[in-house]
FIDOSE-425280 format. One record per residue (C-alpha): residue in three letters; x, y, z. Coordinates in nm, 2 decimals, always signed. Each point is the difference from the previous one (the first is absolute). Layout:
BEGIN
(ALA,(X,Y,Z)),
...
***
This chain:
BEGIN
(MET,(+2.96,+0.31,-0.17)),
(THR,(-0.32,+0.09,-0.17)),
(ALA,(-0.25,+0.20,+0.21)),
(LEU,(-0.34,-0.17,+0.04)),
(LEU,(-0.14,+0.27,+0.21)),
(GLU,(+0.08,+0.38,+0.00)),
(LEU,(-0.15,+0.27,+0.22)),
(LYS,(+0.06,+0.36,-0.11)),
(HIS,(-0.10,+0.29,+0.22)),
(VAL,(-0.29,-0.19,+0.15)),
(ALA,(-0.22,+0.20,+0.24)),
(LYS,(-0.31,-0.06,+0.19)),
(LYS,(-0.20,+0.27,+0.17)),
(TYR,(-0.33,-0.09,+0.18)),
(ASN,(-0.31,+0.21,+0.00)),
(THR,(+0.08,+0.09,+0.36)),
(GLY,(+0.31,+0.18,-0.12)),
(THR,(+0.23,-0.27,+0.14)),
(MET,(+0.30,-0.06,-0.23)),
(ALA,(+0.06,-0.38,+0.03)),
(LEU,(+0.26,-0.02,-0.28)),
(SER,(+0.23,+0.27,-0.12)),
(ASP,(+0.23,-0.03,-0.31)),
(VAL,(+0.06,-0.37,+0.03)),
(ASN,(+0.26,-0.13,-0.26)),
(PHE,(+0.15,-0.35,-0.03)),
(SER,(+0.02,-0.29,-0.24)),
(VAL,(-0.02,-0.38,+0.06)),
(SER,(+0.18,-0.24,-0.23)),
(LYS,(-0.14,-0.33,-0.12)),
(GLY,(+0.05,-0.28,+0.25)),
(GLU,(+0.10,+0.24,+0.28)),
(PHE,(-0.11,-0.03,+0.36)),
(VAL,(-0.07,+0.35,+0.15)),
(SER,(-0.12,+0.08,+0.35)),
(ILE,(-0.16,+0.33,+0.09)),
(ILE,(+0.05,+0.10,+0.37)),
(GLY,(-0.09,+0.29,+0.21)),
(PRO,(-0.21,+0.10,+0.31)),
(SER,(-0.38,-0.01,+0.00)),
(GLY,(-0.14,+0.28,-0.21)),
(ALA,(+0.31,+0.02,-0.23)),
(GLY,(-0.21,-0.08,-0.30)),
(LYS,(+0.10,-0.36,-0.06)),
(SER,(-0.35,-0.14,-0.05)),
(THR,(-0.12,+0.30,-0.20)),
(LEU,(+0.30,-0.05,-0.23)),
(ILE,(-0.08,-0.37,-0.06)),
(ARG,(-0.37,+0.08,-0.07)),
(CYS,(+0.10,+0.28,-0.24)),
(ILE,(+0.21,-0.25,-0.21)),
(ASN,(-0.30,-0.22,-0.09)),
(ARG,(-0.25,+0.29,+0.03)),
(LEU,(-0.20,-0.13,+0.29)),
(ILE,(+0.02,+0.37,+0.07)),
(ASP,(+0.09,+0.27,-0.26)),
(ALA,(+0.32,+0.20,+0.03)),
(SER,(-0.04,+0.38,-0.02)),
(GLY,(+0.29,+0.03,-0.24)),
(GLY,(+0.31,-0.15,-0.16)),
(GLU,(+0.05,-0.33,-0.19)),
(VAL,(-0.02,-0.36,+0.10)),
(ARG,(+0.14,-0.20,-0.29)),
(LEU,(-0.03,-0.38,-0.02)),
(ASP,(+0.18,-0.15,-0.30)),
(GLY,(+0.02,+0.36,-0.13)),
(VAL,(-0.37,+0.06,+0.02)),
(ASN,(-0.12,+0.28,+0.23)),
(VAL,(-0.26,-0.17,+0.21)),
(LEU,(-0.15,+0.33,+0.11)),
(ASN,(-0.12,+0.08,-0.35)),
(LEU,(-0.18,-0.33,-0.07)),
(ASN,(-0.38,-0.02,-0.05)),
(LYS,(-0.20,-0.26,+0.20)),
(ARG,(+0.04,-0.28,-0.26)),
(ALA,(+0.37,+0.05,-0.05)),
(LEU,(+0.05,+0.02,+0.38)),
(GLN,(-0.17,-0.33,+0.04)),
(GLN,(+0.24,-0.16,-0.25)),
(THR,(+0.30,+0.15,+0.17)),
(ARG,(-0.11,-0.11,+0.35)),
(VAL,(+0.03,-0.36,-0.11)),
(LYS,(+0.38,+0.06,-0.01)),
(ILE,(-0.01,+0.13,+0.36)),
(GLY,(-0.06,-0.25,+0.29)),
(MET,(-0.12,+0.16,+0.32)),
(ILE,(+0.06,-0.14,+0.35)),
(PHE,(-0.18,+0.16,+0.29)),
(GLN,(+0.07,+0.02,+0.38)),
(HIS,(-0.34,-0.14,+0.08)),
(TYR,(+0.00,-0.25,-0.29)),
(ASN,(-0.33,+0.11,-0.17)),
(LEU,(-0.12,-0.35,-0.04)),
(VAL,(-0.36,-0.13,-0.02)),
(GLU,(+0.01,-0.18,+0.33)),
(ARG,(-0.30,-0.23,-0.06)),
(LEU,(+0.14,-0.13,-0.33)),
(SER,(+0.27,-0.27,-0.04)),
(VAL,(+0.37,+0.07,-0.04)),
(ILE,(+0.00,-0.11,-0.37)),
(ASP,(-0.31,+0.22,-0.07)),
(ASN,(+0.18,+0.30,+0.15)),
(VAL,(+0.31,-0.07,-0.21)),
(LEU,(-0.20,-0.04,-0.32)),
(HIS,(-0.14,+0.35,+0.06)),
(GLY,(+0.34,+0.12,-0.12)),
(ARG,(-0.11,-0.11,-0.35)),
(LEU,(-0.30,+0.23,-0.02)),
(GLY,(+0.20,+0.26,-0.18)),
(TYR,(+0.02,-0.24,-0.30)),
(LYS,(-0.37,-0.08,+0.00)),
(ASN,(-0.30,+0.16,-0.17)),
(VAL,(-0.30,+0.11,+0.21)),
(ILE,(-0.19,-0.33,-0.04)),
(THR,(+0.28,-0.25,+0.07)),
(GLY,(+0.13,+0.22,+0.28)),
(SER,(-0.34,+0.05,+0.18)),
(LEU,(-0.07,-0.38,-0.03)),
(GLY,(+0.34,-0.09,+0.13)),
(ILE,(+0.08,-0.22,-0.31)),
(TYR,(+0.37,-0.10,+0.00)),
(THR,(+0.18,-0.24,-0.24)),
(SER,(+0.16,-0.33,+0.12)),
(ASP,(+0.34,+0.16,-0.08)),
(GLU,(-0.08,+0.29,+0.23)),
(LYS,(-0.10,-0.23,+0.28)),
(LYS,(+0.31,-0.21,-0.05)),
(GLN,(+0.22,+0.31,+0.01)),
(ALA,(-0.17,+0.12,+0.32)),
(ILE,(+0.07,-0.34,+0.17)),
(GLU,(+0.36,+0.01,-0.12)),
(ILE,(+0.05,+0.35,+0.14)),
(LEU,(-0.16,-0.10,+0.34)),
(HIS,(+0.24,-0.30,+0.02)),
(SER,(+0.30,+0.23,-0.07)),
(LEU,(-0.11,+0.21,+0.30)),
(GLY,(-0.04,-0.30,+0.23)),
(LEU,(-0.39,+0.01,+0.00)),
(GLU,(-0.06,-0.34,-0.16)),
(GLU,(-0.21,-0.11,+0.30)),
(GLN,(-0.21,+0.32,+0.00)),
(VAL,(-0.11,+0.00,-0.36)),
(TYR,(-0.37,-0.07,+0.07)),
(LYS,(-0.03,+0.15,+0.35)),
(ARG,(-0.20,+0.31,+0.06)),
(CYS,(+0.22,+0.31,+0.05)),
(ASP,(-0.15,+0.08,+0.33)),
(GLN,(+0.16,-0.33,+0.13)),
(LEU,(+0.35,+0.12,-0.07)),
(SER,(+0.26,+0.17,+0.21)),
(GLY,(+0.12,+0.36,-0.09)),
(GLY,(+0.31,-0.13,-0.17)),
(GLN,(-0.19,-0.25,-0.20)),
(LYS,(-0.25,+0.27,-0.11)),
(GLN,(+0.29,+0.22,-0.12)),
(ARG,(+0.14,-0.29,-0.20)),
(VAL,(-0.34,-0.04,-0.17)),
(GLY,(+0.02,+0.37,-0.08)),
(ILE,(+0.34,-0.06,-0.16)),
(ALA,(-0.14,-0.29,-0.20)),
(ARG,(-0.29,+0.21,-0.12)),
(ALA,(+0.25,+0.27,-0.12)),
(LEU,(+0.23,-0.26,-0.17)),
(ILE,(-0.28,-0.16,-0.20)),
(GLN,(-0.04,+0.33,-0.18)),
(GLU,(+0.35,-0.06,-0.14)),
(PRO,(+0.11,+0.35,+0.10)),
(LYS,(+0.31,+0.19,-0.08)),
(LEU,(-0.02,+0.20,+0.32)),
(LEU,(-0.11,-0.09,+0.36)),
(LEU,(-0.11,+0.28,+0.22)),
(CYS,(+0.00,-0.10,+0.36)),
(ASP,(-0.16,+0.24,+0.25)),
(GLU,(+0.13,-0.08,+0.35)),
(PRO,(-0.03,-0.38,-0.07)),
(ILE,(+0.14,-0.11,+0.34)),
(ALA,(-0.13,+0.28,+0.23)),
(SER,(-0.28,-0.23,+0.14)),
(LEU,(+0.22,-0.31,+0.03)),
(ASP,(+0.23,-0.15,+0.27)),
(PRO,(+0.37,-0.02,-0.06)),
(ASN,(+0.00,-0.36,-0.12)),
(ALA,(-0.29,+0.05,-0.25)),
(SER,(+0.17,+0.33,-0.11)),
(LYS,(+0.32,-0.19,-0.09)),
(VAL,(-0.19,-0.25,-0.20)),
(ILE,(-0.18,+0.27,-0.20)),
(MET,(+0.32,+0.20,-0.06)),
(ASP,(+0.19,-0.32,-0.11)),
(HIS,(-0.27,-0.07,-0.25)),
(LEU,(+0.00,+0.35,-0.14)),
(ARG,(+0.38,+0.00,-0.03)),
(SER,(-0.02,-0.34,-0.17)),
(ILE,(-0.27,+0.12,-0.24)),
(CYS,(+0.22,+0.29,-0.10)),
(SER,(+0.31,-0.21,-0.04)),
(ARG,(-0.15,-0.32,-0.15)),
(LEU,(-0.27,+0.15,-0.22)),
(GLY,(+0.15,+0.34,-0.08)),
(ILE,(-0.30,+0.18,+0.12)),
(THR,(+0.07,+0.35,+0.13)),
(VAL,(-0.10,+0.05,+0.36)),
(LEU,(-0.08,+0.34,+0.17)),
(VAL,(-0.09,-0.04,+0.37)),
(ASN,(-0.09,+0.25,+0.28)),
(LEU,(+0.16,-0.09,+0.33)),
(HIS,(+0.01,+0.14,+0.35)),
(GLN,(+0.28,-0.23,+0.09)),
(VAL,(+0.34,+0.15,-0.10)),
(ASP,(+0.20,-0.32,+0.08)),
(VAL,(-0.23,-0.20,-0.22)),
(ALA,(+0.04,+0.25,-0.29)),
(MET,(+0.38,-0.02,+0.04)),
(LYS,(+0.00,-0.38,+0.00)),
(TYR,(-0.21,-0.05,-0.31)),
(SER,(+0.03,+0.30,-0.23)),
(ASP,(+0.21,+0.09,-0.30)),
(THR,(-0.10,+0.36,+0.05)),
(ILE,(-0.15,+0.19,+0.28)),
(ILE,(-0.21,+0.32,-0.04)),
(GLY,(-0.03,+0.20,+0.32)),
(MET,(-0.30,+0.24,+0.02)),
(ARG,(-0.07,+0.28,+0.25)),
(LYS,(-0.30,+0.24,-0.02)),
(GLY,(-0.09,-0.10,-0.36)),
(SER,(+0.35,+0.04,-0.14)),
(VAL,(+0.28,-0.24,-0.09)),
(VAL,(+0.30,+0.06,+0.23)),
(TYR,(+0.20,-0.31,-0.08)),
(ASN,(+0.03,-0.22,-0.32)),
(GLY,(+0.28,-0.25,+0.01)),
(SER,(+0.12,-0.34,+0.11)),
(ALA,(-0.04,-0.17,+0.33)),
(GLN,(+0.37,+0.02,+0.04)),
(GLY,(-0.02,+0.37,-0.03)),
(MET,(-0.23,+0.04,+0.30)),
(LYS,(+0.19,+0.17,+0.28)),
(ALA,(-0.12,+0.12,+0.34)),
(GLU,(-0.03,+0.35,-0.12)),
(THR,(-0.21,-0.12,-0.30)),
(ILE,(-0.25,-0.16,+0.23)),
(PHE,(-0.01,+0.32,+0.21)),
(ASP,(-0.07,+0.20,-0.32)),
(ILE,(-0.30,-0.24,-0.07)),
(TYR,(-0.14,-0.05,+0.35)),
(GLY,(+0.12,+0.30,+0.20)),
(SER,(-0.04,-0.04,+0.37)),
(GLU,(-0.17,-0.34,-0.05)),
(ALA,(+0.33,-0.14,-0.13)),
(SER,(+0.14,-0.07,+0.35)),
(ASP,(-0.30,-0.23,+0.06)),
(LEU,(+0.07,-0.23,-0.30)),
(GLY,(+0.29,-0.19,+0.15)),
(ILE,(+0.17,-0.05,-0.33)),
(GLU,(+0.36,-0.12,-0.01)),
(ILE,(+0.12,+0.18,-0.31)),
(GLY,(+0.22,-0.20,-0.23)),
(VAL,(-0.08,-0.33,+0.17)),
(THR,(-0.35,-0.09,-0.12)),
(HIS,(+0.02,+0.06,-0.37)),
(ALA,(+0.02,-0.28,-0.25)),
(SER,(+0.34,-0.11,-0.12)),
***
């Protein structure tokens, strides 16, 4: 399969001297669902943010569609970010605005300064926003303020905002960490459907190993800023989880070989 995203020798060293990422190498194929797992401090969120340059890597290459994102100037980076939808743990919504207004913010990358600042959207864009919200089960929330929604509903608004960008890649940074199990399942089912139905590549950070094993084509295990596993859910063994989590592995309660998707 054709690689959509390629990371080559990616490193991130903070000014404090902390090495958050060290020689990270992997590729993600078009239409693939990939989960990144690892203990807190493993570098998962740093990695996600380096891919779309919310923070700058210290070295290496991040190639999207063959273009090294790390070399792009501000204008070219803005054009590339349109291809990358971002979903955050804490939603990053404008709480006082309506659901549909938050979703339409996903079109700002296509606007000039005037139309963007005035919030001018076409009838087609508004229709597309409503259709996406319907597909995510939010047809009754379209005109509600976001501060009236549950956490799971807010995360679905975040997904809709990313989808209206018409992205090639969805980056999801701990999208279910703040949600209860039922809401988490709804979000993961939607992300898996988006990947399978729309062919959008999904890269998601997760704390929950069993969830990663259930939904993923590929799992990337990280420990102390390095990749220690890159393979299928079926390939995850007890010793693999120990390699990733160390002494924390015994607290995860994972039944290896039972929870992965068939």
